[in-house]
C-alpha positions, 0 to 999 in steps of 0.5 A: 242644811235642811233648806240646802236639802229641800233645794236639791230635792226640788232641782231632782223633781224639777220644780221651783221648791218643795215643802216637808208636807207635800207627798213624793207620789204627787210630783210629776216627776217621780219615777224610778230615775228621780228615786236613783238620783235621790238614792245617789244624793244621799250617798254622796252628800249626806254619807247615808245609805238609802235603799229603794225599799226604804224610799219607797216606804216615804209618804212626804218630803218630810219623811225622806228629809227626816231619814237624811238629816237624823 
């Protein structure tokens, strides 16, 4: 499940792959539309609510993954 989620995040960020240690702000595609896509993914595929404020608190891919999978 973790690998699938990492693949989905990579697709949204328009990169080949991501690792849990990478910082979200380091991606060229990290912007408000990407944030909305992440929020929509979390809601539709993982049935969790993620607010923009919560998302802004995440520093790394790992922070995001931990929220979604826990």
